C-alpha positions, 0 to 999 in steps of 0.5 A: 961684684958689689952690684951683684950683691946689691941685686941679690939683696934687692930681689932676695925674697923672690930668689929665695922663693924660687930656690925653695920651689926648685927644692920642693920640685926635686923632692917630689920628683926624686921620691915619687915614681910616677912624677919621676917617670913623667919628668924623665919622659918630658926632659928626654923629649926636649933634651932630645930636640936640643941635642938633635939640633946641635947634632944636625949642625955638626952633621952638615960639615960631616955629611959625606962621611956620615953617608958613607958610614950609614951605607956601610951599616945598612949593608951589614944590617941586610946581611944580619937580617938574611942570616936570620931569615934563611937556614944555615948549612947545619939545618936540615929543614927550612923554617916555614912559619913566617912568624918565626922567620921574620921574628925580629925587625930592625929600625935604624935610629940616630944617636943624639946623645951618648955618655961613656965616662959615668958609672951608669951610662945612657944613650938618647936616640931619635926614635920614640913611641910613634915609631913603634919603640917600646921599653925593653927593646934591644939596641945594637950597632953594626959591630955588636950589642949596644944596650936596651931601651929604658923609656920613650917619648913620642920622638925620642928614646933613652937607652940603658947602655951596655956601659951601665953597672946593672946591665947584663947580657946573656951570652955564650962562647961562639965556638962551643956555646958555653953560657955566661953573661957579660957585664961592664966593670966600669972604667974603660968603655972598650972592655967588660967581663964575662962571668959564670963560666966554669973552669972546666970549659975550653975557653981561650984568648980571641974566642968570640962572645955572642948573645945566647938568645936565652932572652927575648931582647936580643936575637942569638948570635949578635957579637958582643966582643972577643976574649982578650984575657983568661985567668984562673986562680987555684981556689976559683970556680969560675974563670976571670975573663976580660972581653974586648967589646966589639961596639966602639961606644965613643964613636956611636952614630947610628944604631938599630932597634930590635923589635921582637914580634914574639916577645909579648907571647913569650913573656906571657907564657913564661909568666903564667908558667912560673906562677903555676909552679909557685902555686 
């Protein structure tokens, strides 16, 4: 211990200089959005490479199980795509426009980092700008919704997890299309809340919650979870609903990035329309 103090005393000037440099760098990054974005992208790139290497070592000893899981996920993905490409029994006429039929494309990605115990959780995946990934794209697992892409480097992307205090998913009750939104309340990574469902609606335990399709991030009909508890106080206008999430965030391995080919067109039209109304 004495040797350590002598070493610090001997090099106190360069140590102090280094600490001040680090402090200044933190101030610049935290108070400047441009520098914060650059730092976030660079750190995501190198952190992703390090995590990818450590993850590869782990996968070497679990290769058989991983291949089995990937095959199951690919089978479910093909089923999901087929549902979007062909008319269901309730449709009287098939959709002819190829841009509508093939509106959503899916790209598989490997999870290289994932947190579930924080108040704001993020996921790092091994797909980035060179793979066509852009901020705002939706991310799902074979079981259901995962989150939305926040930022990208060339080879990696950071996803805002559904387990994030500011993440909201436009959703509906599958059996009657009652609209609301799902938001994680913190704590248990397997549970969330469904909000804004008026008390007069028919909502019961074990009802399935899916994406509404009322945004350009997720296709309609993607599973979010199942209602586990419905309560209502006499003075409340809306139900208090607990949802069991379908995605097991503690076991995420592979996910799918959703590329909406018509998202730019939809966003441009809505922006122009809203601006006209404001004027």
